[in-house]
ZAVONU-79085 format. One line per field, with one value per atom (N, C-alpha, C): x, y, z; residue in three letters. Coordinates in pm, 1 decimal, always signed. Example, Ala and Ser with C-alpha at 12.3 -4.5 7.8 and 13.67 -1.06 7.14 Angstrom:
2
c1 = c(+1319.0,+1230.0,+1320.0,+1285.0,+1367.0,+1290.0)
c2 = c(-569.0,-450.0,-330.0,-225.0,-106.0,+3.0)
c3 = c(+780.0,+780.0,+780.0,+708.0,+714.0,+787.0)
rest = c(ALA,ALA,ALA,SER,SER,SER)
! end
This chain:
130
c1 = c(+1284.6,+1284.8,+1422.7,+1436.5,+1565.4,+1556.0,+1656.6,+1662.4,+1631.8,+1561.4,+1536.1,+1592.4,+1672.6,+1738.0,+1693.1,+1660.0,+1619.9,+1684.1,+1790.5,+1862.6,+1922.4,+1895.8,+1945.3,+1849.5,+1732.0,+1630.9,+1650.0,+1664.3,+1675.8,+1556.4,+1481.0,+1365.4,+1391.5,+1364.4,+1368.4,+1234.2,+1237.9,+1115.9,+1088.9,+970.5,+937.6,+812.6,+793.9,+672.3,+558.9,+441.7,+320.8,+214.1,+138.6,+32.2,-98.8,-189.2,-323.4,-402.0,-475.7,-551.3,-461.3,-362.2,-267.9,-338.3,-288.8,-345.3,-461.2,-506.4,-617.4,-564.5,-540.9,-482.2,-573.4,-703.5,-794.8,-782.4,-746.7,-731.8,-851.5,-970.6,-1091.1,-1122.2,-1126.8,-1148.7,-1277.2,-1355.8,-1481.6,-1468.6,-1438.1,-1415.6,-1534.9,-1655.7,-1774.4,-1811.5,-1724.0,-1750.0,-1681.1,-1745.7,-1679.6,-1598.6,-1511.5,-1430.2,-1283.3,-1203.0,-1058.2,-1001.0,-902.5,-839.3,-701.3,-674.7,-541.9,-441.5,-323.2,-216.1,-85.8,-7.8,+119.5,+236.4,+336.1,+466.9,+550.9,+607.8,+676.2,+826.6,+883.4,+1029.0,+1085.9,+1211.3,+1283.1,+1426.9,+1509.6,+1650.0,+1718.1,+1663.4,+1722.4,+1643.7,+1527.6,+1440.9,+1377.5,+1386.4,+1327.7,+1199.5,+1086.2,+957.8,+922.3,+989.4,+960.5,+1010.7,+1092.1,+1146.3,+1063.3,+947.1,+859.1,+801.8,+810.7,+750.9,+606.8,+507.5,+369.0,+318.0,+376.1,+332.5,+363.5,+451.6,+490.5,+416.3,+335.3,+271.5,+161.0,+158.0,+52.5,+8.2,-123.4,-177.1,-273.6,-252.1,-342.7,-327.9,-403.5,-401.0,-447.1,-532.5,-581.0,-483.6,-373.1,-269.9,-329.2,-410.9,-472.0,-365.0,-392.5,-304.9,-354.1,-265.4,-306.9,-411.9,-497.7,-598.1,-559.6,-527.9,-490.9,-343.0,-306.6,-167.1,-127.4,+0.3,+47.5,+55.8,+51.6,+70.0,+196.0,+288.9,+413.1,+398.3,+397.6,+384.7,+432.3,+452.9,+497.0,+373.9,+334.6,+213.6,+239.4,+364.7,+392.0,+487.0,+534.3,+621.3,+760.8,+801.8,+933.5,+1004.4,+1132.7,+1219.5,+1183.0,+1115.5,+1086.3,+956.9,+949.3,+822.7,+794.9,+666.7,+615.3,+535.3,+502.1,+421.9,+288.8,+179.0,+45.4,-23.7,-80.1,-155.6,-291.1,-385.5,-519.5,-539.9,-603.4,-630.6,-779.7,-837.5,-977.4,-995.0,-1083.2,-1107.1,-1149.1,-1235.7,-1287.8,-1178.6,-1068.5,-960.5,-853.5,-859.8,-752.3,-748.1,-860.5,-864.6,-878.9,-900.8,-922.9,-1056.7,-1057.0,-1177.3,-1222.8,-1349.6,-1401.0,-1312.6,-1282.9,-1202.0,-1052.6,-1004.8,-860.1,-800.8,-678.4,-611.8,-483.4,-444.2,-322.7,-333.5,-266.5,-262.0,-122.0,-75.0,+60.8,+59.7,+173.2,+192.8,+335.8,+355.7,+490.1,+508.0,+633.1,+662.5,+811.6,+848.3,+987.9,+1007.3,+1131.9,+1168.3,+1199.9,+1218.4,+1253.9,+1386.3,+1473.6,+1602.6,+1594.1,+1474.7,+1456.2,+1470.3,+1487.6,+1495.4,+1356.9,+1347.2,+1219.2,+1193.3,+1065.3,+1030.3,+895.2,+872.3,+745.1,+720.1,+595.4,+558.0,+415.0,+378.5,+242.4,+196.3,+67.1,+8.8,-108.8,-133.9,-250.0,-375.6,-482.9,-612.4,-719.7,-836.7,-952.5,-1065.0,-1092.3,-1199.2,-1313.9,-1334.6,-1437.0,-1576.9,-1589.2,-1721.2,-1770.2,-1724.2,-1752.5,-1902.0,-1980.2,-2122.7,-2202.0,-2158.0,-2235.5,-2173.4,-2050.5,-1977.5,-2022.6,-1954.2,-1981.5,-1987.1,-1962.9,-1972.7,-1836.2,-1728.9,-1595.6,-1568.7,-1503.3,-1484.9,-1390.4,-1323.4,-1235.1,-1320.3)
c2 = c(+521.4,+394.3,+331.8,+205.6,+141.3,-6.5,-75.7,-220.8,-290.4,-399.7,-486.5,-621.8,-679.2,-805.1,-912.8,-1029.1,-1144.7,-1267.3,-1318.3,-1429.8,-1384.0,-1456.6,-1419.3,-1325.3,-1302.7,-1221.9,-1074.5,-992.2,-847.8,-781.7,-707.2,-636.1,-486.7,-421.6,-275.7,-226.6,-137.4,-76.6,+47.3,+54.0,+163.0,+236.7,+355.5,+431.0,+383.1,+372.9,+332.7,+436.7,+477.7,+576.3,+522.0,+483.6,+440.7,+567.0,+561.9,+676.9,+800.1,+795.5,+906.8,+1042.1,+1136.9,+1270.8,+1288.9,+1182.1,+1188.7,+1156.1,+1256.1,+1229.1,+1149.9,+1145.4,+1071.6,+920.6,+875.2,+732.2,+650.5,+702.9,+631.4,+520.8,+398.7,+279.8,+212.2,+165.7,+97.5,-48.4,-138.5,-279.8,-348.3,-298.2,-362.8,-304.4,-225.0,-164.7,-243.9,-254.2,-313.1,-203.8,-241.6,-143.9,-165.9,-72.6,-84.3,+33.7,+5.2,+102.5,+137.7,+266.1,+303.0,+308.4,+255.0,+253.1,+283.8,+377.1,+415.1,+360.2,+309.3,+278.7,+402.6,+460.4,+588.8,+572.4,+654.4,+659.7,+734.2,+704.7,+774.0,+792.1,+844.7,+858.2,+725.2,+617.6,+483.6,+388.2,+430.6,+337.3,+406.1,+342.0,+392.3,+314.5,+375.2,+306.3,+278.3,+343.5,+313.4,+175.1,+113.3,-19.9,-132.3,-98.9,-199.1,-289.0,-419.9,-517.7,-540.3,-485.4,-495.2,-638.7,-730.4,-870.8,-934.3,-873.4,-930.3,-868.2,-766.1,-693.4,-774.8,-765.0,-827.5,-722.6,-699.8,-591.6,-645.1,-605.5,-640.3,-783.5,-816.6,-952.0,-1055.6,-1014.2,-1104.3,-1120.7,-1047.9,-1051.2,-1031.0,-926.0,-892.6,-864.2,-903.2,-877.9,-751.4,-680.4,-558.5,-585.7,-486.7,-490.1,-381.8,-419.2,-321.4,-287.2,-192.2,-152.6,-47.1,-45.8,+57.2,+192.1,+297.8,+433.7,+488.0,+534.5,+591.4,+743.0,+806.3,+951.7,+994.4,+1122.6,+1174.9,+1212.5,+1128.2,+1153.6,+1235.1,+1239.6,+1308.8,+1427.8,+1455.4,+1569.7,+1555.0,+1431.9,+1407.0,+1293.4,+1302.2,+1193.5,+1135.8,+1209.7,+1159.8,+1082.1,+993.6,+926.0,+810.9,+783.9,+676.5,+581.6,+464.9,+368.0,+348.2,+376.8,+360.9,+244.2,+156.7,+41.9,+38.5,-29.4,-42.1,-188.0,-205.2,-338.4,-353.6,-471.3,-495.2,-490.4,-404.5,-390.7,-525.0,-596.2,-722.8,-827.2,-819.2,-917.3,-877.2,-754.8,-701.3,-761.7,-808.4,-859.8,-750.8,-626.3,-517.6,-542.1,-529.5,-551.2,-420.6,-417.1,-301.3,-272.4,-146.5,-97.2,-122.2,-174.6,-184.0,-43.7,-32.3,+97.6,+103.3,-8.9,-12.8,-124.1,-104.4,-207.4,-206.0,-322.6,-331.3,-386.3,-365.0,-415.3,-465.1,-573.2,-625.6,-652.1,-665.9,-694.5,-697.3,-693.7,-694.5,-594.1,-550.8,-470.0,-564.9,-508.5,-590.9,-663.8,-610.6,-675.8,-776.3,-795.7,-896.0,-844.2,-713.4,-656.0,-660.8,-726.6,-739.7,-617.3,-577.2,-461.8,-483.4,-403.4,-403.4,-262.1,-224.8,-94.5,-98.0,+1.0,+5.8,+150.5,+167.6,+299.9,+288.2,+396.5,+403.4,+420.5,+355.7,+369.5,+390.6,+433.5,+448.6,+364.9,+250.6,+162.9,+159.2,+269.2,+271.7,+297.8,+350.2,+378.8,+262.2,+144.6,+25.3,+3.1,+10.3,-22.3,+86.1,+211.2,+320.1,+373.8,+335.0,+391.0,+335.0,+376.9,+324.8,+432.2,+556.9,+663.1,+720.9,+660.5,+712.9,+704.2,+802.9,+805.4,+702.6,+620.4,+524.4,+415.2)
c3 = c(+710.9,+645.0,+663.2,+635.5,+651.9,+625.3,+672.8,+654.5,+784.9,+774.6,+888.6,+850.6,+938.8,+906.5,+1002.9,+947.9,+1025.8,+961.9,+1022.3,+962.0,+830.4,+723.2,+591.1,+518.1,+575.2,+509.6,+543.7,+441.8,+460.6,+394.2,+471.9,+418.7,+421.9,+311.9,+308.2,+362.0,+460.5,+512.8,+428.1,+367.8,+276.6,+323.4,+269.0,+295.8,+207.3,+266.5,+195.2,+226.8,+126.2,+146.3,+91.2,+182.4,+144.2,+108.8,+1.1,-48.2,-59.0,-147.9,-159.9,-170.2,-91.4,-90.2,+5.8,+70.2,+164.8,+304.4,+388.6,+519.9,+613.9,+587.2,+675.3,+657.5,+537.6,+508.5,+556.5,+533.4,+576.1,+475.5,+524.9,+443.0,+488.1,+393.0,+422.7,+381.3,+476.7,+442.9,+377.3,+402.5,+346.5,+210.7,+152.0,+21.4,-88.6,-200.9,-316.5,-384.0,-468.7,-539.7,-512.4,-558.8,-548.3,-470.9,-389.7,-302.5,-357.2,-387.6,-434.5,-318.8,-342.9,-243.2,-315.2,-258.6,-319.8,-239.4,-310.9,-253.3,-279.4,-173.2,-183.5,-198.1,-285.7,-297.1,-176.9,-146.6,-39.1,-85.9,+1.0,-32.6,-54.2,+4.4,-6.3,-94.7,-145.7,-217.5,-337.3,-454.1,-578.0,-607.1,-576.2,-591.5,-737.1,-832.0,-972.5,-1010.6,-924.6,-950.9,-888.4,-828.5,-768.6,-877.3,-855.2,-946.4,-901.2,-971.4,-925.4,-914.4,-988.1,-982.6,-847.0,-767.9,-638.5,-520.7,-544.0,-434.2,-368.2,-236.5,-155.9,-54.4,-45.3,+37.6,+141.9,+266.6,+376.2,+420.7,+524.7,+581.0,+479.4,+386.3,+281.6,+167.3,+171.0,+67.2,-71.8,-83.5,-212.2,-316.4,-437.5,-551.9,-623.1,-692.5,-762.8,-869.7,-887.6,-994.5,-1094.0,-1213.6,-1314.0,-1311.6,-1392.6,-1409.2,-1306.7,-1268.1,-1175.9,-1245.7,-1165.4,-1214.4,-1149.1,-1230.7,-1180.8,-1184.8,-1067.5,-1058.3,-919.9,-902.1,-772.8,-691.1,-595.5,-517.2,-391.2,-345.1,-218.3,-230.2,-352.1,-371.7,-313.7,-285.4,-226.1,-297.9,-314.7,-361.4,-497.8,-583.2,-716.7,-724.2,-823.7,-851.8,-755.2,-740.6,-655.5,-744.4,-692.7,-767.2,-695.8,-766.5,-709.8,-778.7,-697.5,-749.2,-679.4,-740.7,-682.5,-640.9,-525.1,-472.6,-445.5,-475.9,-441.3,-289.1,-243.1,-99.1,-39.3,-108.6,-56.8,-35.9,-112.4,-101.1,+0.6,+49.9,+134.7,+274.3,+322.4,+459.5,+564.1,+522.9,+618.6,+686.9,+819.4,+899.1,+963.7,+1003.1,+1075.1,+1196.0,+1217.4,+1329.3,+1314.5,+1201.7,+1181.0,+1177.9,+1225.2,+1231.3,+1148.4,+1089.9,+1010.7,+907.6,+795.5,+691.9,+631.8,+590.0,+535.4,+393.4,+327.1,+192.7,+181.8,+107.7,+85.0,-63.4,-102.9,-242.5,-267.1,-395.1,-435.3,-548.0,-563.4,-678.7,-793.4,-911.6,-1027.5,-1006.6,-920.5,-893.8,-778.3,-720.6,-616.1,-474.1,-455.7,-321.3,-256.8,-142.0,-73.0,+13.9,+20.8,+103.3,+169.1,+272.3,+343.6,+393.1,+401.4,+454.0,+503.4,+583.0,+635.6,+647.4,+662.3,+679.2,+775.1,+846.6,+935.3,+850.8,+893.5,+827.4,+933.6,+889.6,+976.1,+915.7,+976.2,+927.8,+1028.1,+1101.2,+1205.9,+1151.6,+1030.8,+974.1,+889.5,+921.2,+841.3,+816.8,+918.2,+904.5,+833.7,+846.3,+788.8,+660.9,+631.7,+518.2,+385.9,+284.7,+152.9,+47.0,+87.3,-11.7,-47.6,-2.5,-32.8,-182.7,-240.5,-385.2,-444.5,-365.3,-430.5,-487.4)
rest = c(MET,MET,MET,GLY,GLY,GLY,LEU,LEU,LEU,GLU,GLU,GLU,GLN,GLN,GLN,SER,SER,SER,GLY,GLY,GLY,ASP,ASP,ASP,LEU,LEU,LEU,ARG,ARG,ARG,LEU,LEU,LEU,GLN,GLN,GLN,ILE,ILE,ILE,VAL,VAL,VAL,GLY,GLY,GLY,VAL,VAL,VAL,ASP,ASP,ASP,VAL,VAL,VAL,LEU,LEU,LEU,PRO,PRO,PRO,GLY,GLY,GLY,ASP,ASP,ASP,PRO,PRO,PRO,ALA,ALA,ALA,ASN,ASN,ASN,GLN,GLN,GLN,VAL,VAL,VAL,PHE,PHE,PHE,PRO,PRO,PRO,ASN,ASN,ASN,LYS,LYS,LYS,THR,THR,THR,GLY,GLY,GLY,GLU,GLU,GLU,LEU,LEU,LEU,PRO,PRO,PRO,VAL,VAL,VAL,ALA,ALA,ALA,VAL,VAL,VAL,LEU,LEU,LEU,SER,SER,SER,SER,SER,SER,GLY,GLY,GLY,GLU,GLU,GLU,PHE,PHE,PHE,ASP,ASP,ASP,ALA,ALA,ALA,SER,SER,SER,GLN,GLN,GLN,VAL,VAL,VAL,ASP,ASP,ASP,PRO,PRO,PRO,ALA,ALA,ALA,THR,THR,THR,LEU,LEU,LEU,LYS,LYS,LYS,PHE,PHE,PHE,GLY,GLY,GLY,ALA,ALA,ALA,GLY,GLY,GLY,GLN,GLN,GLN,ALA,ALA,ALA,MET,MET,MET,PRO,PRO,PRO,ALA,ALA,ALA,GLY,GLY,GLY,SER,SER,SER,PRO,PRO,PRO,VAL,VAL,VAL,ILE,ILE,ILE,SER,SER,SER,ASP,ASP,ASP,VAL,VAL,VAL,ASP,ASP,ASP,GLY,GLY,GLY,GLN,GLN,GLN,PHE,PHE,PHE,GLY,GLY,GLY,VAL,VAL,VAL,ASP,ASP,ASP,THR,THR,THR,THR,THR,THR,VAL,VAL,VAL,ARG,ARG,ARG,PHE,PHE,PHE,PRO,PRO,PRO,VAL,VAL,VAL,ALA,ALA,ALA,ASP,ASP,ASP,SER,SER,SER,GLY,GLY,GLY,ILE,ILE,ILE,LEU,LEU,LEU,CYS,CYS,CYS,ASN,ASN,ASN,ASP,ASP,ASP,THR,THR,THR,GLU,GLU,GLU,VAL,VAL,VAL,SER,SER,SER,MET,MET,MET,SER,SER,SER,GLY,GLY,GLY,GLU,GLU,GLU,THR,THR,THR,TYR,TYR,TYR,SER,SER,SER,GLY,GLY,GLY,GLU,GLU,GLU,GLN,GLN,GLN,PHE,PHE,PHE,ILE,ILE,ILE,GLY,GLY,GLY,SER,SER,SER,ASP,ASP,ASP,ALA,ALA,ALA,ILE,ILE,ILE,ASP,ASP,ASP,ALA,ALA,ALA,THR,THR,THR,ALA,ALA,ALA,CYS,CYS,CYS,GLN,GLN,GLN,THR,THR,THR,GLY,GLY,GLY,GLY,GLY,GLY,CYS,CYS,CYS,HIS,HIS,HIS,PRO,PRO,PRO,TYR,TYR,TYR)
! end
């Protein structure tokens, strides 16, 4: 992770984990429901400081549904912030292989991160537990 600079804009690159604890990250874009996504802490970033009101997920820039959960989902660098997003609002399409999330910390530090996903079972899926 690190900083990316473009003009006056500095973005912190952070770790993002779609479906924390599930390495397959299988997403069904045609399913209703909410998808859990974690912003991960690192040596340079404290995910407990994420302002959930600023989060935008996927091409559809979905907003969080419900309250964030602060817990250690990856066993590294302390606590992480997990939020749920409406799948229908995310803009994830069949066969997408990656999805991103952006936001700010409470102090105004902007960040972005992405994770690999598997949306290939779009037409036949729908039984995932999220």
